[in-house]
Each structure stands twice: as C-alpha cells, then as structure tokens.
N, C-alpha and C positions, 0 to 999 in steps of 0.2 A: 208417612209417609212414607215409608223406608219398601210397604207392599204393593206401593205405584211403581220407583223405581226400579222392581223385579220386573213388574208387567211388561208396561214400558221403555221405552230405552230413550232417556237423559236427551238432547238434542240439544237445550241454551238455560243460559244465566240468565234472571232479570233483573237491574240492579239498578236500587233510588240515587240516579241522577245525583243529587245532593250530599247523601251519604254515604255511597259507596256502598250501603246496606245488601243483601241478597232480600229479593221481597217475593222471589218467584221463580220457577224451572218452569222450561218446555220439556216437553213429550215426543215423542210419536205420536203422531196425528191431532195435535196441537192445534190450533189454528192465532191468529193476531185480526184481531177489529182494530182498524185508522177508525177515527175524525171521517173522516173523508168515506172513507166504509160503510158508515151507519144511516149516511144522507141514502146512499146506495140504496140498503136495510131498508130504508124507512117508505122508500117507494117502491123497492121491486121484490116480486115472488120469486124466495129461489129452490131453487129448484121444483120449481114451477111444472108441474102435471110429473114426476117423478115414480120412475117407474114405465111409464107407457112409452110405447112402442111409440115410433120418429117416422118418417120419411122424409129427404131432400129434394127437394122442388128450385130450379135452378131459374131463377130469374129471368135471364133472357130467351131460357126457355118457351115459357108460356103465352106470351100471343102469340110466338110462331107456330105453338099447338094449338091455339087459338084460332092460327088465319089458315092452316095448312091442313086442321083436319075436320067431316063434317058435327055434326050437332050431335049424330049418333057413337060417330068417333070417338068426338072430346068423351061422350058420358062415358062411355063405354073403358075408358081409357082411364076415366078417372076410377070406378067400378072397379077395377085390377088394383088397387094400389094397395088395401093392405091384403093384396098377397105378395108383393114384392119379397124374397127371401132376403138373410143379412150375408154379406159378402158375395153374393153368387145371378142376385138376381132375380132369381131360378121362382117364374107362380107356381106356389106349396100352399097349403093348407095343413093344418097341423104336422107340418115335416113331410106330409108326401108332395111329393111331386102331380100337379093338376094338368094334365089332360084338355079340353075341348070341353069333353062332357064336363063332366065335374068342374070346369071351372060354368059353365054356366049353369050346372047346379049350385053353385055353393055362388052366385052371381041371381042367382034369381030371372036367368034372360031364356029365352028360345033356342035349344041348339043350333037350328039354323041361322039364326041370328046371330049367333056369338062363333060361330066359325064363318062366318062369310068377315065380321068384324075383325077378326084374327088373324084374319087372307089377306085384309086390307090394310089392318098395323103394320103390320109385318111390308107391305110392298114401300109403305111410308118409314121406316129403318124403326120404329119406336119398336113394335117387338120382332125378334126370333124365332126360330123353330129348329130349334135341332132333335138327332137324331143322332146311335149307335144301335151296334145289334150288341147281343147279350151272350156270355161265350154257354150257360148252361140250358140255351133258351134259342139257338140261332135262326128258328125261323121269324121270330117276335124282331122286333123295334121298338128300345124305346127311347121314350121323343118326350121331349120338356121345348115350355114357352118360356123365353126370355126377354124380362124389359131392357130396354135399352140404357145405360147406365152413366149416355153422355143428359138423358132424359132427366131420369130418379133412382135415388137409390137408398137402401138405407146404411147411415153410418158415414167411418170415410176411411175403409177400407174395402180394399172391390180385390177379386180375382184379375188377375192378367190375363186370363186364357178368356174373360168374358169383355174384357174393355179389347182388345181386339178383332171379337166377334165383330163388334159393333165401329173400330176404328174410322170405318172409307163408310161409313152412315153419312156424311156429309152432318150429321149432330155435333159430333168432337167440335167442325170447327168454331162454331156459335161460338164455343165460351173459350175457347184458345184466342180469336183473331173478331169478339166483339163482329160479331157478321149480324145485320139488322133486316131482316124480311118486312 
C-alpha cells in the first residue's frame, strides 16, 4: 500500500460509519460508483465508440438544411463531414488543406460537379472560401474551404476568427433566436 501512496496523491479516506475504522483510501484518478450510478452503468455503455472522431450537428439546423438545399447539395454536404478539421472547420485530409480538386478526388465526385456544388454552398453560407498570399511565393494564393461552425463543428472549441467569418451568414441566428423556417 505504501508503494501505491507514492505513485498517486491521496485524495480522501473512507471510514466505516459505525466504528470509525479506516476501511479504504481514495487516490488521484479513483472514482466512486454510487447505487444510482450502477443502474445507469447497467443500462448504458460508457465511452461508446471511445477514440472515434465525431462531429457536432445542431438539431435546429438539420431540418432547415433539408429545406434550403437541393438533394445534391445536401448529399454533398454530408460527404464533406469527415473532412472538417477540429477547432477551425477547414476541410482537410491527413492534416493537409484540401482544394476543390483534391476534395473531389477524396469524395469520388467529378471535379466540375464538386466545383458547382461548393460554389452553391458558399452562396448559401454553408461553406466559405478564404484565401491569402504567400510571402515566399507572392504569385500564388493559398486557399481553404471552411465549413460554417454554426451548422457543424468538432468538439466545443472554435477559432474566433472562423466564428467571425460566418457571424453574419444568418445561420448563427437559428441557434440564438430559435428561428424556424
């Protein structure tokens, strides 16, 4: 037991309520399972699909996407989801920013079709195209395609610049004001 105390910080002591005798210790990282938690543990799988990436999709937005997008736009948008990166919503694959040509290849969609769909989704505020120059090669422009974080995002953190880029798209108002279309 002494070895255990040296490895983890002691957080508490468990006493027998009738005798006052010390019956156990609580160490850093330990958890307590109460009777009411036992029922939940029996009914629900904890850490279901732990380690798998996931995407946040807002309930209020999905019905509106279904109404405002064509079937092709909706299907294309759903195919984009695996490429949304964490914290900045830039479309990437293996850490590399995707242009439309690479995106169409990853998604197995024709380039012309992908180009038209991306353009249409930009007009509807689902996507944004952002570009900047390059100090080392001023003749080229670096581009990225970003997904509106008021519609989809990974995790609970979002780059404030990305939020600002989409704040006037109208999609932000859906969550804030409970607008129903």
